N, C-alpha and C positions, 0 to 999 in steps of 0.2 A: 577430615582426617578420621573419620569413625564411620561405624555403620551400627545402628540399632535394629534389632529383630525383636519379635514377639517373645515373651517369657517361655512360649512352648515350642518354639523353632527348634530344630535338629541341624539344621543346614543354612547356609547363607545362599540366598537367590537374588539375582540382580533384578529385582521387579519393583513395580511401584510401591509397594508395600515397605519394602526394606531399603530402597534406594530411589528416593522421588526424581522426578525430572524438573527441568527449569523451562522456560518458555519456548526454547529452541529444541526441546525433545531430550537434552543431554543428562545423564543421569548424575546425581549429586551425593556421591559418598566415596569412601576411602577407596573400594576397589575398582570403581569407575575411574577415579581420578589417577590410580597408578596405571591403568592402561591408557589414559589420555597422554601423561607425561612420558611415559616408556614409548609412545609413538612419536612425540616431538623430538626425545633425545636420539632416537633411531634415524630421524629425516635429515639425510645429509644437505638438503636443499633449505633447510630452515635457518635464520639467522643465526649466527654464532651465539649472540646475547640472549637469545629465545631458549636455544639447546642447554645453554648453561644454567638459566633459571629452572628449567624443565628437569636438570640434574638435581638441583638442589631440592627441589620438590619431591623427586622421586625417592631420594635416600630417606627423607623425613616420613613420607608416608609408607614406605616399607617397614621401616621401624615401627611408626604407629600401628600397624596393622598386627604386628606379633605382641603388643602390650594386650592382654586378654580383655582389660576392660574397654578397648578401642571397639571391640567386637562384642557387644553386649546387649543389653535388654532395654526396652524404652520405659519400663516402669522406674528405673532409676538413674536414666542417662548415664549410664557406664559408670556408676559410683559416684557421680557429681553431686547426687543429693544424699548421700550416705556420709555422716560424720563419724569418725573412729577416734579413739585415743589410742596412740603408739608412742611406746616409749616416752610417756609422759605428755606428749604433745598432741593438740586436737587438729586434725586436718581431715581432708575428704578421702574416702577410700581410692580414689581415682588417683588424687596426687601421692597417696603412699605407694601405689605401683608405678606411677610415673618417676618418681625421683626418691622418695624417702627410704624405700627398702634398700636401694643400691648405696645411699649416704650411711645408713646403718652399717650395711656391709663393710663399706670403706673404714668406718671408725672401730670396727672390731677387728680388721685385719691389717690395715696398714697404718703405720704410725709416721707422722711427719717428723722430721728433726730439725731444729732451729738453725738458721742461717749461721755459719761459722762454728757448728757444733761438731765438726769433723764427719758428718753424715753426708746426705745428698745436696748437691749445690742448688737443686731446684727446690725451693720452699714454696712455691706457689699453690694455690689451693686446688689447681687444676691436674697435679701429678698423679695422684691417687686413681683418677679415672683412667689415666693412661696405663697404670699397673693392672687395674682390673680388665681392661680390654686385653692386654698381652694374656693374663692368665685364662680368659675365656676363648681367645684365639687359640691358644695352646691346647685346649679341650676339644676341639673340633675334630670330629672322627671322620675317617675317610668315608664312610656310608653315607654321613650327611652331606658331603660334597657331591657324591655321586646322585642321592636322591634329588638335591637342589638343580643339578644339571638336567634331570629327567623332567624335573617339573617345568623347565623352560624350554624343553626341547621344541617345542610346537611354536615358540614365540620368534617368529622371522617374518621378513618381508614378503609381501606388501601389506600383511595383516597383523603388524605388531600390536597396535592398541586393542584389537579384539581379542587375540590370543593372551596378551598379557592381563587383560581384565579376566578371562577365564582362569588363568593360572592364579591369579590374586583372590579370586572368588574361592577356590578351593584352600588357598591358605587360610581364608577368614573362616571358613568352615571348621577347620581345625583350630584356631584360636577361640572359636564360640565354644568348642567342646571343653576347653579349658576354663573358660569363663563361668562354665557351669558347676565347677568344684564347689561343693556347698560348704566345705570345711574353710576355704579361703576367701569365698566370694559372697556367701549367703549370710551378711554381718548387719546385725540390728542397727539402727541409726543411733548413734549416741554411745555405742558399745565400746568397752576398753578390751582392746585385743589381747588375748590369753598369751601367757608366757610359751615360748617357743614357735609363734606365728611366724616370725622372720625366718626362722630355720626351715619350716615346712614350705615358706614361699620363694625363697631363694633359688632352690634347684629349679623352679619353674621359670623366674626371672632369667637366669643364666641359660637355660635352655633355649628361651625365646631370643635373646640377644644372640645366641650362636646361629639360631635358624635364620633370623632377619639378615645377620650379617653374609651368611653364607648364600642365601637366597639374592640379595641383592647383588653380591659380585656374580653371581652365575648370570643373573638377568642382565647385567650391563657387558658383561662377557659376550652374551649371545648377541644382542641388539647392536653392539658395535662392532662386531667381526668384519 
């Protein structure tokens, strides 16, 4: 569910250096996996259980592709070997971008009201994720939708897997460029993140969540027509 490239890379290429092959000659990285599962979802003759599983993987992987540290460098394994201190808690840089920044956004902007307090009836710990999703969906611009549709225009039968892999590779290059933001991602191991880090990071998080969602929807609409 990731692809690591060399620290000097400026684009993602589907080659042996960035995306190794298994014994059957299949590439093993997130962009190749997106192509494979898109092909399965689009295959009307595949068993329904297989297409359902492929859909689950496809949604997960397109999301992963838009998290900047899932398209990053081999030197720190996408931030998994970099520990940071954020809001008083020690965690890896990768985990910070996977979940902790979003949880901090929840805590800053959404308040749960206790059951019976005259507020929301839903007091579960998941409702704030839904609120955040609605806020992100409301910020989607028409141009983002048009761009996503253009990205997947070439993804059609009978070469869905190949075309989807090529499209995912383009998205990965875009994500790689984000991961090269030194202010956000060139962090020393053990560093305490400075005040204002989350405020600088969240626009990128929200942008990538929007892009990932719109692109996944466009891809599914295209291959399931």
